[in-house]
PDB file of all heavy atoms in Angstrom:
ATOM      1  N   MET A   1     128.793  87.801  97.405  1.00  0.00           N
ATOM      2  CA  MET A   1     128.340  88.927  98.183  1.00  0.00           C
ATOM      3  C   MET A   1     127.813  90.042  97.308  1.00  0.00           C
ATOM      4  O   MET A   1     126.758  90.626  97.623  1.00  0.00           O
ATOM      5  CB  MET A   1     129.528  89.443  99.025  1.00  0.00           C
ATOM      6  CG  MET A   1     129.118  90.509 100.023  1.00  0.00           C
ATOM      7  SD  MET A   1     128.115  89.756 101.280  1.00  0.00           S
ATOM      8  CE  MET A   1     128.043  91.096 102.402  1.00  0.00           C
ATOM      9  N   LYS A   2     128.450  90.328  96.174  1.00  0.00           N
ATOM     10  CA  LYS A   2     127.984  91.380  95.248  1.00  0.00           C
ATOM     11  C   LYS A   2     126.641  90.989  94.640  1.00  0.00           C
ATOM     12  O   LYS A   2     125.832  91.849  94.379  1.00  0.00           O
ATOM     13  CB  LYS A   2     129.004  91.644  94.178  1.00  0.00           C
ATOM     14  CG  LYS A   2     130.194  92.374  94.665  1.00  0.00           C
ATOM     15  CD  LYS A   2     131.082  92.766  93.507  1.00  0.00           C
ATOM     16  CE  LYS A   2     132.286  93.543  93.974  1.00  0.00           C
ATOM     17  NZ  LYS A   2     133.143  93.979  92.878  1.00  0.00           N
ATOM     18  N   LYS A   3     126.428  89.703  94.367  1.00  0.00           N
ATOM     19  CA  LYS A   3     125.162  89.290  93.787  1.00  0.00           C
ATOM     20  C   LYS A   3     123.982  89.539  94.769  1.00  0.00           C
ATOM     21  O   LYS A   3     122.900  89.945  94.361  1.00  0.00           O
ATOM     22  CB  LYS A   3     125.173  87.800  93.408  1.00  0.00           C
ATOM     23  CG  LYS A   3     126.025  87.525  92.215  1.00  0.00           C
ATOM     24  CD  LYS A   3     125.938  86.064  91.803  1.00  0.00           C
ATOM     25  CE  LYS A   3     126.804  85.841  90.581  1.00  0.00           C
ATOM     26  NZ  LYS A   3     126.687  84.437  90.139  1.00  0.00           N
ATOM     27  N   LYS A   4     124.235  89.326  96.067  1.00  0.00           N
ATOM     28  CA  LYS A   4     123.170  89.567  97.022  1.00  0.00           C
ATOM     29  C   LYS A   4     122.842  91.061  97.131  1.00  0.00           C
ATOM     30  O   LYS A   4     121.674  91.432  97.214  1.00  0.00           O
ATOM     31  CB  LYS A   4     123.616  89.043  98.396  1.00  0.00           C
ATOM     32  CG  LYS A   4     123.626  87.533  98.500  1.00  0.00           C
ATOM     33  CD  LYS A   4     123.988  87.083  99.912  1.00  0.00           C
ATOM     34  CE  LYS A   4     124.005  85.571  99.955  1.00  0.00           C
ATOM     35  NZ  LYS A   4     124.382  85.107 101.355  1.00  0.00           N
ATOM     36  N   ILE A   5     123.843  91.858  97.072  1.00  0.00           N
ATOM     37  CA  ILE A   5     123.660  93.358  97.162  1.00  0.00           C
ATOM     38  C   ILE A   5     122.904  93.774  95.919  1.00  0.00           C
ATOM     39  O   ILE A   5     121.977  94.599  95.972  1.00  0.00           O
ATOM     40  CB  ILE A   5     124.982  94.086  97.289  1.00  0.00           C
ATOM     41  CG1 ILE A   5     125.596  93.768  98.684  1.00  0.00           C
ATOM     42  CG2 ILE A   5     124.807  95.559  97.145  1.00  0.00           C
ATOM     43  CD1 ILE A   5     126.991  94.241  98.842  1.00  0.00           C
ATOM     44  N   ARG A   6     123.307  93.270  94.765  1.00  0.00           N
ATOM     45  CA  ARG A   6     122.642  93.656  93.514  1.00  0.00           C
ATOM     46  C   ARG A   6     121.195  93.177  93.475  1.00  0.00           C
ATOM     47  O   ARG A   6     120.300  93.938  93.038  1.00  0.00           O
ATOM     48  CB  ARG A   6     123.386  93.040  92.307  1.00  0.00           C
ATOM     49  CG  ARG A   6     122.886  93.525  90.991  1.00  0.00           C
ATOM     50  CD  ARG A   6     123.706  93.006  89.866  1.00  0.00           C
ATOM     51  NE  ARG A   6     125.023  93.596  89.904  1.00  0.00           N
ATOM     52  CZ  ARG A   6     126.053  93.184  89.142  1.00  0.00           C
ATOM     53  NH1 ARG A   6     125.900  92.220  88.293  1.00  0.00           N
ATOM     54  NH2 ARG A   6     127.227  93.766  89.233  1.00  0.00           N
ATOM     55  N   ALA A   7     120.943  91.998  94.005  1.00  0.00           N
ATOM     56  CA  ALA A   7     119.575  91.483  94.038  1.00  0.00           C
ATOM     57  C   ALA A   7     118.736  92.322  94.992  1.00  0.00           C
ATOM     58  O   ALA A   7     117.568  92.636  94.729  1.00  0.00           O
ATOM     59  CB  ALA A   7     119.571  90.023  94.459  1.00  0.00           C
ATOM     60  N   ALA A   8     119.282  92.676  96.129  1.00  0.00           N
ATOM     61  CA  ALA A   8     118.555  93.511  97.097  1.00  0.00           C
ATOM     62  C   ALA A   8     118.275  94.882  96.563  1.00  0.00           C
ATOM     63  O   ALA A   8     117.207  95.416  96.757  1.00  0.00           O
ATOM     64  CB  ALA A   8     119.341  93.582  98.405  1.00  0.00           C
ATOM     65  N   LEU A   9     119.208  95.435  95.837  1.00  0.00           N
ATOM     66  CA  LEU A   9     119.073  96.754  95.223  1.00  0.00           C
ATOM     67  C   LEU A   9     117.978  96.704  94.139  1.00  0.00           C
ATOM     68  O   LEU A   9     117.127  97.579  94.057  1.00  0.00           O
ATOM     69  CB  LEU A   9     120.376  97.233  94.657  1.00  0.00           C
ATOM     70  CG  LEU A   9     120.369  98.629  94.106  1.00  0.00           C
ATOM     71  CD1 LEU A   9     120.028  99.651  95.161  1.00  0.00           C
ATOM     72  CD2 LEU A   9     121.714  98.967  93.474  1.00  0.00           C
ATOM     73  N   GLY A  10     117.995  95.662  93.353  1.00  0.00           N
ATOM     74  CA  GLY A  10     116.973  95.485  92.286  1.00  0.00           C
ATOM     75  C   GLY A  10     115.568  95.323  92.926  1.00  0.00           C
ATOM     76  O   GLY A  10     114.616  95.909  92.420  1.00  0.00           O
ATOM     77  N   LEU A  11     115.490  94.554  93.967  1.00  0.00           N
ATOM     78  CA  LEU A  11     114.199  94.366  94.635  1.00  0.00           C
ATOM     79  C   LEU A  11     113.722  95.668  95.252  1.00  0.00           C
ATOM     80  O   LEU A  11     112.517  96.010  95.161  1.00  0.00           O
ATOM     81  CB  LEU A  11     114.330  93.284  95.733  1.00  0.00           C
ATOM     82  CG  LEU A  11     113.061  92.878  96.462  1.00  0.00           C
ATOM     83  CD1 LEU A  11     112.071  92.288  95.450  1.00  0.00           C
ATOM     84  CD2 LEU A  11     113.356  91.867  97.508  1.00  0.00           C
ATOM     85  N   ALA A  12     114.585  96.462  95.831  1.00  0.00           N
ATOM     86  CA  ALA A  12     114.201  97.741  96.397  1.00  0.00           C
ATOM     87  C   ALA A  12     113.767  98.725  95.310  1.00  0.00           C
ATOM     88  O   ALA A  12     112.807  99.465  95.531  1.00  0.00           O
ATOM     89  CB  ALA A  12     115.395  98.330  97.183  1.00  0.00           C
ATOM     90  N   LEU A  13     114.411  98.691  94.186  1.00  0.00           N
ATOM     91  CA  LEU A  13     114.038  99.536  93.059  1.00  0.00           C
ATOM     92  C   LEU A  13     112.659  99.184  92.544  1.00  0.00           C
ATOM     93  O   LEU A  13     111.828 100.064  92.309  1.00  0.00           O
ATOM     94  CB  LEU A  13     115.050  99.406  91.923  1.00  0.00           C
ATOM     95  CG  LEU A  13     114.858 100.302  90.720  1.00  0.00           C
ATOM     96  CD1 LEU A  13     115.070 101.764  91.105  1.00  0.00           C
ATOM     97  CD2 LEU A  13     115.812  99.871  89.619  1.00  0.00           C
ATOM     98  N   ILE A  14     112.366  97.878  92.401  1.00  0.00           N
ATOM     99  CA  ILE A  14     111.034  97.440  91.942  1.00  0.00           C
ATOM    100  C   ILE A  14     109.973  97.805  92.956  1.00  0.00           C
ATOM    101  O   ILE A  14     108.902  98.288  92.581  1.00  0.00           O
ATOM    102  CB  ILE A  14     111.065  95.954  91.681  1.00  0.00           C
ATOM    103  CG1 ILE A  14     111.934  95.653  90.441  1.00  0.00           C
ATOM    104  CG2 ILE A  14     109.650  95.401  91.455  1.00  0.00           C
ATOM    105  CD1 ILE A  14     112.244  94.207  90.199  1.00  0.00           C
ATOM    106  N   ALA A  15     110.250  97.620  94.243  1.00  0.00           N
ATOM    107  CA  ALA A  15     109.298  97.944  95.303  1.00  0.00           C
ATOM    108  C   ALA A  15     109.033  99.453  95.324  1.00  0.00           C
ATOM    109  O   ALA A  15     107.892  99.900  95.462  1.00  0.00           O
ATOM    110  CB  ALA A  15     109.791  97.470  96.628  1.00  0.00           C
ATOM    111  N   GLY A  16     110.068 100.245  95.126  1.00  0.00           N
ATOM    112  CA  GLY A  16     109.905 101.722  95.118  1.00  0.00           C
ATOM    113  C   GLY A  16     109.115 102.167  93.911  1.00  0.00           C
ATOM    114  O   GLY A  16     108.262 103.046  94.019  1.00  0.00           O
ATOM    115  N   ALA A  17     109.335 101.535  92.755  1.00  0.00           N
ATOM    116  CA  ALA A  17     108.586 101.933  91.556  1.00  0.00           C
ATOM    117  C   ALA A  17     107.127 101.548  91.709  1.00  0.00           C
ATOM    118  O   ALA A  17     106.236 102.295  91.289  1.00  0.00           O
ATOM    119  CB  ALA A  17     109.184 101.223  90.343  1.00  0.00           C
ATOM    120  N   ALA A  18     106.869 100.407  92.308  1.00  0.00           N
ATOM    121  CA  ALA A  18     105.459  99.975  92.524  1.00  0.00           C
ATOM    122  C   ALA A  18     104.776 100.915  93.520  1.00  0.00           C
ATOM    123  O   ALA A  18     103.613 101.301  93.287  1.00  0.00           O
ATOM    124  CB  ALA A  18     105.422  98.526  93.014  1.00  0.00           C
ATOM    125  N   ALA A  19     105.487 101.280  94.562  1.00  0.00           N
ATOM    126  CA  ALA A  19     104.889 102.210  95.527  1.00  0.00           C
ATOM    127  C   ALA A  19     104.594 103.588  94.882  1.00  0.00           C
ATOM    128  O   ALA A  19     103.558 104.201  95.169  1.00  0.00           O
ATOM    129  CB  ALA A  19     105.808 102.359  96.710  1.00  0.00           C
ATOM    130  N   ALA A  20     105.509 104.054  94.076  1.00  0.00           N
ATOM    131  CA  ALA A  20     105.309 105.353  93.429  1.00  0.00           C
ATOM    132  C   ALA A  20     104.143 105.270  92.434  1.00  0.00           C
ATOM    133  O   ALA A  20     103.342 106.236  92.316  1.00  0.00           O
ATOM    134  CB  ALA A  20     106.575 105.756  92.673  1.00  0.00           C
ATOM    135  N   TYR A  21     104.010 104.150  91.754  1.00  0.00           N
ATOM    136  CA  TYR A  21     102.912 103.974  90.780  1.00  0.00           C
ATOM    137  C   TYR A  21     101.540 104.005  91.497  1.00  0.00           C
ATOM    138  O   TYR A  21     100.613 104.690  91.105  1.00  0.00           O
ATOM    139  CB  TYR A  21     103.082 102.687  89.993  1.00  0.00           C
ATOM    140  CG  TYR A  21     101.920 102.393  89.054  1.00  0.00           C
ATOM    141  CD1 TYR A  21     101.808 103.100  87.848  1.00  0.00           C
ATOM    142  CD2 TYR A  21     100.949 101.532  89.353  1.00  0.00           C
ATOM    143  CE1 TYR A  21     100.740 102.853  86.991  1.00  0.00           C
ATOM    144  CE2 TYR A  21      99.891 101.263  88.534  1.00  0.00           C
ATOM    145  CZ  TYR A  21      99.773 101.922  87.309  1.00  0.00           C
ATOM    146  OH  TYR A  21      98.741 101.712  86.482  1.00  0.00           O
ATOM    147  N   PHE A  22     101.473 103.235  92.564  1.00  0.00           N
ATOM    148  CA  PHE A  22     100.175 103.139  93.259  1.00  0.00           C
ATOM    149  C   PHE A  22      99.826 104.379  94.062  1.00  0.00           C
ATOM    150  O   PHE A  22      98.673 104.555  94.413  1.00  0.00           O
ATOM    151  CB  PHE A  22     100.133 101.907  94.128  1.00  0.00           C
ATOM    152  CG  PHE A  22      99.975 100.600  93.340  1.00  0.00           C
ATOM    153  CD1 PHE A  22     101.019  99.673  93.311  1.00  0.00           C
ATOM    154  CD2 PHE A  22      98.863 100.374  92.576  1.00  0.00           C
ATOM    155  CE1 PHE A  22     100.906  98.559  92.537  1.00  0.00           C
ATOM    156  CE2 PHE A  22      98.729  99.234  91.829  1.00  0.00           C
ATOM    157  CZ  PHE A  22      99.780  98.318  91.806  1.00  0.00           C
ATOM    158  N   SER A  23     100.790 105.219  94.363  1.00  0.00           N
ATOM    159  CA  SER A  23     100.471 106.462  95.055  1.00  0.00           C
ATOM    160  C   SER A  23     100.263 107.623  94.092  1.00  0.00           C
ATOM    161  O   SER A  23      99.944 108.726  94.549  1.00  0.00           O
ATOM    162  CB  SER A  23     101.582 106.793  96.051  1.00  0.00           C
ATOM    163  OG  SER A  23     102.782 107.122  95.343  1.00  0.00           O
ATOM    164  N   ALA A  24     100.451 107.384  92.788  1.00  0.00           N
ATOM    165  CA  ALA A  24     100.267 108.452  91.807  1.00  0.00           C
ATOM    166  C   ALA A  24      98.799 108.691  91.543  1.00  0.00           C
ATOM    167  O   ALA A  24      97.965 107.850  91.810  1.00  0.00           O
ATOM    168  CB  ALA A  24     100.984 108.037  90.486  1.00  0.00           C
ATOM    169  N   SER A  25      98.506 109.837  90.939  1.00  0.00           N
ATOM    170  CA  SER A  25      97.119 110.179  90.587  1.00  0.00           C
ATOM    171  C   SER A  25      96.719 109.331  89.394  1.00  0.00           C
ATOM    172  O   SER A  25      97.522 108.721  88.689  1.00  0.00           O
ATOM    173  CB  SER A  25      96.999 111.626  90.282  1.00  0.00           C
ATOM    174  OG  SER A  25      97.685 111.961  89.128  1.00  0.00           O
ATOM    175  N   GLU A  26      95.410 109.364  89.113  1.00  0.00           N
ATOM    176  CA  GLU A  26      94.865 108.552  88.025  1.00  0.00           C
ATOM    177  C   GLU A  26      95.405 109.000  86.655  1.00  0.00           C
ATOM    178  O   GLU A  26      95.718 108.203  85.800  1.00  0.00           O
ATOM    179  CB  GLU A  26      93.353 108.635  88.004  1.00  0.00           C
ATOM    180  CG  GLU A  26      92.711 107.689  87.013  1.00  0.00           C
ATOM    181  CD  GLU A  26      92.971 106.238  87.224  1.00  0.00           C
ATOM    182  OE1 GLU A  26      93.131 105.828  88.386  1.00  0.00           O
ATOM    183  OE2 GLU A  26      93.065 105.495  86.219  1.00  0.00           O
ATOM    184  N   SER A  27      95.542 110.311  86.495  1.00  0.00           N
ATOM    185  CA  SER A  27      96.064 110.808  85.212  1.00  0.00           C
ATOM    186  C   SER A  27      97.539 110.418  85.015  1.00  0.00           C
ATOM    187  O   SER A  27      97.928 110.101  83.879  1.00  0.00           O
ATOM    188  CB  SER A  27      95.919 112.326  85.122  1.00  0.00           C
ATOM    189  OG  SER A  27      96.659 112.974  86.111  1.00  0.00           O
ATOM    190  N   THR A  28      98.326 110.392  86.077  1.00  0.00           N
ATOM    191  CA  THR A  28      99.703 109.988  85.961  1.00  0.00           C
ATOM    192  C   THR A  28      99.781 108.525  85.642  1.00  0.00           C
ATOM    193  O   THR A  28     100.641 108.088  84.854  1.00  0.00           O
ATOM    194  CB  THR A  28     100.438 110.289  87.268  1.00  0.00           C
ATOM    195  OG1 THR A  28     100.321 111.694  87.549  1.00  0.00           O
ATOM    196  CG2 THR A  28     101.919 109.974  87.167  1.00  0.00           C
ATOM    197  N   ARG A  29      98.901 107.710  86.253  1.00  0.00           N
ATOM    198  CA  ARG A  29      98.851 106.295  85.929  1.00  0.00           C
ATOM    199  C   ARG A  29      98.550 106.042  84.443  1.00  0.00           C
ATOM    200  O   ARG A  29      99.177 105.185  83.812  1.00  0.00           O
ATOM    201  CB  ARG A  29      97.852 105.538  86.815  1.00  0.00           C
ATOM    202  CG  ARG A  29      98.287 105.416  88.217  1.00  0.00           C
ATOM    203  CD  ARG A  29      97.263 104.602  88.917  1.00  0.00           C
ATOM    204  NE  ARG A  29      97.522 104.582  90.355  1.00  0.00           N
ATOM    205  CZ  ARG A  29      96.797 103.894  91.229  1.00  0.00           C
ATOM    206  NH1 ARG A  29      95.758 103.188  90.791  1.00  0.00           N
ATOM    207  NH2 ARG A  29      97.085 103.921  92.502  1.00  0.00           N
ATOM    208  N   ARG A  30      97.595 106.758  83.940  1.00  0.00           N
ATOM    209  CA  ARG A  30      97.257 106.658  82.518  1.00  0.00           C
ATOM    210  C   ARG A  30      98.466 107.036  81.636  1.00  0.00           C
ATOM    211  O   ARG A  30      98.723 106.346  80.644  1.00  0.00           O
ATOM    212  CB  ARG A  30      96.099 107.551  82.153  1.00  0.00           C
ATOM    213  CG  ARG A  30      94.743 106.887  82.352  1.00  0.00           C
ATOM    214  CD  ARG A  30      93.661 107.779  81.881  1.00  0.00           C
ATOM    215  NE  ARG A  30      93.509 108.781  82.956  1.00  0.00           N
ATOM    216  CZ  ARG A  30      92.998 109.966  82.801  1.00  0.00           C
ATOM    217  NH1 ARG A  30      92.583 110.353  81.646  1.00  0.00           N
ATOM    218  NH2 ARG A  30      92.929 110.818  83.807  1.00  0.00           N
ATOM    219  N   TYR A  31      99.188 108.089  81.998  1.00  0.00           N
ATOM    220  CA  TYR A  31     100.380 108.494  81.252  1.00  0.00           C
ATOM    221  C   TYR A  31     101.423 107.388  81.275  1.00  0.00           C
ATOM    222  O   TYR A  31     102.035 107.071  80.227  1.00  0.00           O
ATOM    223  CB  TYR A  31     100.925 109.766  81.857  1.00  0.00           C
ATOM    224  CG  TYR A  31     102.200 110.231  81.238  1.00  0.00           C
ATOM    225  CD1 TYR A  31     102.171 110.880  79.992  1.00  0.00           C
ATOM    226  CD2 TYR A  31     103.416 110.038  81.854  1.00  0.00           C
ATOM    227  CE1 TYR A  31     103.374 111.303  79.397  1.00  0.00           C
ATOM    228  CE2 TYR A  31     104.599 110.476  81.284  1.00  0.00           C
ATOM    229  CZ  TYR A  31     104.565 111.132  80.054  1.00  0.00           C
ATOM    230  OH  TYR A  31     105.729 111.522  79.493  1.00  0.00           O
ATOM    231  N   ILE A  32     101.645 106.783  82.433  1.00  0.00           N
ATOM    232  CA  ILE A  32     102.657 105.707  82.531  1.00  0.00           C
ATOM    233  C   ILE A  32     102.246 104.516  81.710  1.00  0.00           C
ATOM    234  O   ILE A  32     103.085 103.907  81.038  1.00  0.00           O
ATOM    235  CB  ILE A  32     102.870 105.379  84.046  1.00  0.00           C
ATOM    236  CG1 ILE A  32     103.530 106.547  84.746  1.00  0.00           C
ATOM    237  CG2 ILE A  32     103.710 104.090  84.179  1.00  0.00           C
ATOM    238  CD1 ILE A  32     103.557 106.398  86.273  1.00  0.00           C
ATOM    239  N   LYS A  33     100.968 104.144  81.747  1.00  0.00           N
ATOM    240  CA  LYS A  33     100.497 103.000  80.946  1.00  0.00           C
ATOM    241  C   LYS A  33     100.662 103.273  79.493  1.00  0.00           C
ATOM    242  O   LYS A  33     101.097 102.384  78.714  1.00  0.00           O
ATOM    243  CB  LYS A  33      99.038 102.714  81.270  1.00  0.00           C
ATOM    244  CG  LYS A  33      98.766 102.093  82.579  1.00  0.00           C
ATOM    245  CD  LYS A  33      97.265 101.889  82.819  1.00  0.00           C
ATOM    246  CE  LYS A  33      96.956 101.382  84.180  1.00  0.00           C
ATOM    247  NZ  LYS A  33      95.540 101.256  84.406  1.00  0.00           N
ATOM    248  N   HIS A  34     100.339 104.487  79.061  1.00  0.00           N
ATOM    249  CA  HIS A  34     100.467 104.835  77.640  1.00  0.00           C
ATOM    250  C   HIS A  34     101.944 104.815  77.212  1.00  0.00           C
ATOM    251  O   HIS A  34     102.302 104.299  76.116  1.00  0.00           O
ATOM    252  CB  HIS A  34      99.908 106.230  77.397  1.00  0.00           C
ATOM    253  CG  HIS A  34      99.967 106.682  76.004  1.00  0.00           C
ATOM    254  ND1 HIS A  34      99.211 106.128  74.979  1.00  0.00           N
ATOM    255  CD2 HIS A  34     100.741 107.627  75.388  1.00  0.00           C
ATOM    256  CE1 HIS A  34      99.495 106.731  73.845  1.00  0.00           C
ATOM    257  NE2 HIS A  34     100.439 107.610  74.064  1.00  0.00           N
ATOM    258  N   LEU A  35     102.827 105.326  78.043  1.00  0.00           N
ATOM    259  CA  LEU A  35     104.233 105.312  77.780  1.00  0.00           C
ATOM    260  C   LEU A  35     104.775 103.871  77.710  1.00  0.00           C
ATOM    261  O   LEU A  35     105.576 103.520  76.835  1.00  0.00           O
ATOM    262  CB  LEU A  35     105.005 106.118  78.789  1.00  0.00           C
ATOM    263  CG  LEU A  35     106.476 106.434  78.547  1.00  0.00           C
ATOM    264  CD1 LEU A  35     106.596 107.291  77.278  1.00  0.00           C
ATOM    265  CD2 LEU A  35     107.062 107.146  79.702  1.00  0.00           C
ATOM    266  N   GLY A  36     104.290 103.037  78.587  1.00  0.00           N
ATOM    267  CA  GLY A  36     104.710 101.610  78.617  1.00  0.00           C
ATOM    268  C   GLY A  36     104.279 100.896  77.355  1.00  0.00           C
ATOM    269  O   GLY A  36     105.042  99.999  76.877  1.00  0.00           O
ATOM    270  N   ARG A  37     103.138 101.239  76.807  1.00  0.00           N
ATOM    271  CA  ARG A  37     102.711 100.599  75.549  1.00  0.00           C
ATOM    272  C   ARG A  37     103.582 101.023  74.385  1.00  0.00           C
ATOM    273  O   ARG A  37     103.672 100.291  73.380  1.00  0.00           O
ATOM    274  CB  ARG A  37     101.264 100.954  75.251  1.00  0.00           C
ATOM    275  CG  ARG A  37     100.288 100.161  76.054  1.00  0.00           C
ATOM    276  CD  ARG A  37      98.879 100.393  75.535  1.00  0.00           C
ATOM    277  NE  ARG A  37      98.031 100.555  76.701  1.00  0.00           N
ATOM    278  CZ  ARG A  37      97.354 101.652  77.011  1.00  0.00           C
ATOM    279  NH1 ARG A  37      97.422 102.723  76.239  1.00  0.00           N
ATOM    280  NH2 ARG A  37      96.587 101.706  78.094  1.00  0.00           N
ATOM    281  N   GLN A  38     104.186 102.170  74.443  1.00  0.00           N
ATOM    282  CA  GLN A  38     105.010 102.668  73.321  1.00  0.00           C
ATOM    283  C   GLN A  38     106.446 102.143  73.360  1.00  0.00           C
ATOM    284  O   GLN A  38     107.129 102.230  72.327  1.00  0.00           O
ATOM    285  CB  GLN A  38     105.076 104.173  73.367  1.00  0.00           C
ATOM    286  CG  GLN A  38     103.752 104.836  73.017  1.00  0.00           C
ATOM    287  CD  GLN A  38     103.848 106.340  73.030  1.00  0.00           C
ATOM    288  OE1 GLN A  38     104.928 106.876  73.220  1.00  0.00           O
ATOM    289  NE2 GLN A  38     102.761 107.003  72.775  1.00  0.00           N
ATOM    290  N   VAL A  39     106.906 101.606  74.442  1.00  0.00           N
ATOM    291  CA  VAL A  39     108.308 101.222  74.595  1.00  0.00           C
ATOM    292  C   VAL A  39     108.773 100.249  73.531  1.00  0.00           C
ATOM    293  O   VAL A  39     109.875 100.453  72.973  1.00  0.00           O
ATOM    294  CB  VAL A  39     108.575 100.657  76.024  1.00  0.00           C
ATOM    295  CG1 VAL A  39     109.897  99.966  76.152  1.00  0.00           C
ATOM    296  CG2 VAL A  39     108.471 101.765  77.044  1.00  0.00           C
ATOM    297  N   PRO A  40     108.024  99.232  73.156  1.00  0.00           N
ATOM    298  CA  PRO A  40     108.529  98.326  72.127  1.00  0.00           C
ATOM    299  C   PRO A  40     108.768  98.970  70.765  1.00  0.00           C
ATOM    300  O   PRO A  40     109.571  98.493  69.945  1.00  0.00           O
ATOM    301  CB  PRO A  40     107.417  97.252  71.989  1.00  0.00           C
ATOM    302  CG  PRO A  40     106.680  97.318  73.248  1.00  0.00           C
ATOM    303  CD  PRO A  40     106.749  98.728  73.718  1.00  0.00           C
ATOM    304  N   TYR A  41     108.075 100.080  70.486  1.00  0.00           N
ATOM    305  CA  TYR A  41     108.153 100.712  69.175  1.00  0.00           C
ATOM    306  C   TYR A  41     109.152 101.870  69.156  1.00  0.00           C
ATOM    307  O   TYR A  41     109.433 102.385  68.093  1.00  0.00           O
ATOM    308  CB  TYR A  41     106.809 101.264  68.749  1.00  0.00           C
ATOM    309  CG  TYR A  41     105.742 100.134  68.801  1.00  0.00           C
ATOM    310  CD1 TYR A  41     104.753 100.162  69.760  1.00  0.00           C
ATOM    311  CD2 TYR A  41     105.768  99.135  67.862  1.00  0.00           C
ATOM    312  CE1 TYR A  41     103.793  99.153  69.797  1.00  0.00           C
ATOM    313  CE2 TYR A  41     104.838  98.124  67.878  1.00  0.00           C
ATOM    314  CZ  TYR A  41     103.852  98.163  68.852  1.00  0.00           C
ATOM    315  OH  TYR A  41     102.882  97.144  68.886  1.00  0.00           O
ATOM    316  N   LEU A  42     109.699 102.244  70.279  1.00  0.00           N
ATOM    317  CA  LEU A  42     110.573 103.420  70.320  1.00  0.00           C
ATOM    318  C   LEU A  42     111.809 103.331  69.447  1.00  0.00           C
ATOM    319  O   LEU A  42     112.131 104.278  68.761  1.00  0.00           O
ATOM    320  CB  LEU A  42     110.939 103.726  71.771  1.00  0.00           C
ATOM    321  CG  LEU A  42     109.838 104.376  72.623  1.00  0.00           C
ATOM    322  CD1 LEU A  42     110.325 104.563  74.054  1.00  0.00           C
ATOM    323  CD2 LEU A  42     109.380 105.679  72.013  1.00  0.00           C
ATOM    324  N   PRO A  43     112.541 102.228  69.436  1.00  0.00           N
ATOM    325  CA  PRO A  43     113.753 102.188  68.604  1.00  0.00           C
ATOM    326  C   PRO A  43     113.451 102.389  67.117  1.00  0.00           C
ATOM    327  O   PRO A  43     114.232 102.995  66.358  1.00  0.00           O
ATOM    328  CB  PRO A  43     114.377 100.811  68.871  1.00  0.00           C
ATOM    329  CG  PRO A  43     113.779 100.344  70.143  1.00  0.00           C
ATOM    330  CD  PRO A  43     112.435 101.008  70.238  1.00  0.00           C
ATOM    331  N   TYR A  44     112.315 101.888  66.642  1.00  0.00           N
ATOM    332  CA  TYR A  44     112.016 101.889  65.199  1.00  0.00           C
ATOM    333  C   TYR A  44     111.562 103.270  64.768  1.00  0.00           C
ATOM    334  O   TYR A  44     111.584 103.578  63.603  1.00  0.00           O
ATOM    335  CB  TYR A  44     110.949 100.871  64.884  1.00  0.00           C
ATOM    336  CG  TYR A  44     111.403  99.470  65.292  1.00  0.00           C
ATOM    337  CD1 TYR A  44     110.798  98.812  66.336  1.00  0.00           C
ATOM    338  CD2 TYR A  44     112.454  98.866  64.629  1.00  0.00           C
ATOM    339  CE1 TYR A  44     111.221  97.558  66.723  1.00  0.00           C
ATOM    340  CE2 TYR A  44     112.891  97.623  65.036  1.00  0.00           C
ATOM    341  CZ  TYR A  44     112.273  96.965  66.027  1.00  0.00           C
ATOM    342  OH  TYR A  44     112.681  95.717  66.414  1.00  0.00           O
ATOM    343  N   ARG A  45     111.085 104.108  65.659  1.00  0.00           N
ATOM    344  CA  ARG A  45     110.640 105.437  65.265  1.00  0.00           C
ATOM    345  C   ARG A  45     111.778 106.325  64.796  1.00  0.00           C
ATOM    346  O   ARG A  45     111.548 107.224  63.953  1.00  0.00           O
ATOM    347  CB  ARG A  45     109.960 106.130  66.453  1.00  0.00           C
ATOM    348  CG  ARG A  45     108.617 105.610  66.779  1.00  0.00           C
ATOM    349  CD  ARG A  45     108.018 106.413  67.839  1.00  0.00           C
ATOM    350  NE  ARG A  45     106.668 105.912  68.123  1.00  0.00           N
ATOM    351  CZ  ARG A  45     105.878 106.435  69.023  1.00  0.00           C
ATOM    352  NH1 ARG A  45     106.273 107.456  69.744  1.00  0.00           N
ATOM    353  NH2 ARG A  45     104.699 105.872  69.212  1.00  0.00           N
ATOM    354  N   TYR A  46     112.955 106.096  65.272  1.00  0.00           N
ATOM    355  CA  TYR A  46     114.043 106.965  64.989  1.00  0.00           C
ATOM    356  C   TYR A  46     115.024 106.445  63.937  1.00  0.00           C
ATOM    357  O   TYR A  46     116.037 107.055  63.676  1.00  0.00           O
ATOM    358  CB  TYR A  46     114.757 107.319  66.297  1.00  0.00           C
ATOM    359  CG  TYR A  46     113.827 107.942  67.290  1.00  0.00           C
ATOM    360  CD1 TYR A  46     113.384 107.187  68.394  1.00  0.00           C
ATOM    361  CD2 TYR A  46     113.352 109.206  67.107  1.00  0.00           C
ATOM    362  CE1 TYR A  46     112.484 107.758  69.277  1.00  0.00           C
ATOM    363  CE2 TYR A  46     112.439 109.799  67.993  1.00  0.00           C
ATOM    364  CZ  TYR A  46     112.030 109.071  69.061  1.00  0.00           C
ATOM    365  OH  TYR A  46     111.153 109.606  69.903  1.00  0.00           O
ATOM    366  N   LEU A  47     114.708 105.329  63.320  1.00  0.00           N
ATOM    367  CA  LEU A  47     115.512 104.806  62.242  1.00  0.00           C
ATOM    368  C   LEU A  47     115.086 105.508  60.959  1.00  0.00           C
ATOM    369  O   LEU A  47     113.934 105.697  60.651  1.00  0.00           O
ATOM    370  CB  LEU A  47     115.297 103.316  62.068  1.00  0.00           C
ATOM    371  CG  LEU A  47     115.856 102.448  63.182  1.00  0.00           C
ATOM    372  CD1 LEU A  47     115.529 100.971  62.909  1.00  0.00           C
ATOM    373  CD2 LEU A  47     117.359 102.598  63.319  1.00  0.00           C
ATOM    374  N   ILE A  48     116.093 105.927  60.180  1.00  0.00           N
ATOM    375  CA  ILE A  48     115.795 106.597  58.961  1.00  0.00           C
ATOM    376  C   ILE A  48     116.169 105.719  57.781  1.00  0.00           C
ATOM    377  O   ILE A  48     117.088 105.008  57.784  1.00  0.00           O
ATOM    378  CB  ILE A  48     116.595 107.962  58.852  1.00  0.00           C
ATOM    379  CG1 ILE A  48     116.109 108.865  59.955  1.00  0.00           C
ATOM    380  CG2 ILE A  48     116.400 108.589  57.491  1.00  0.00           C
ATOM    381  CD1 ILE A  48     116.905 110.136  60.106  1.00  0.00           C
TER     382      ILE A  48
END
């Protein structure tokens, strides 16, 4: 039962994020794309 609730919550979260992305302005979409490209490098930036 908990797995079904977790799956439904995850699906709702993904659907909400997609809806928010497609309803955003063009400049906000560019910002999100740029931020998404930086995610793989974020942990290495702060290692000293």
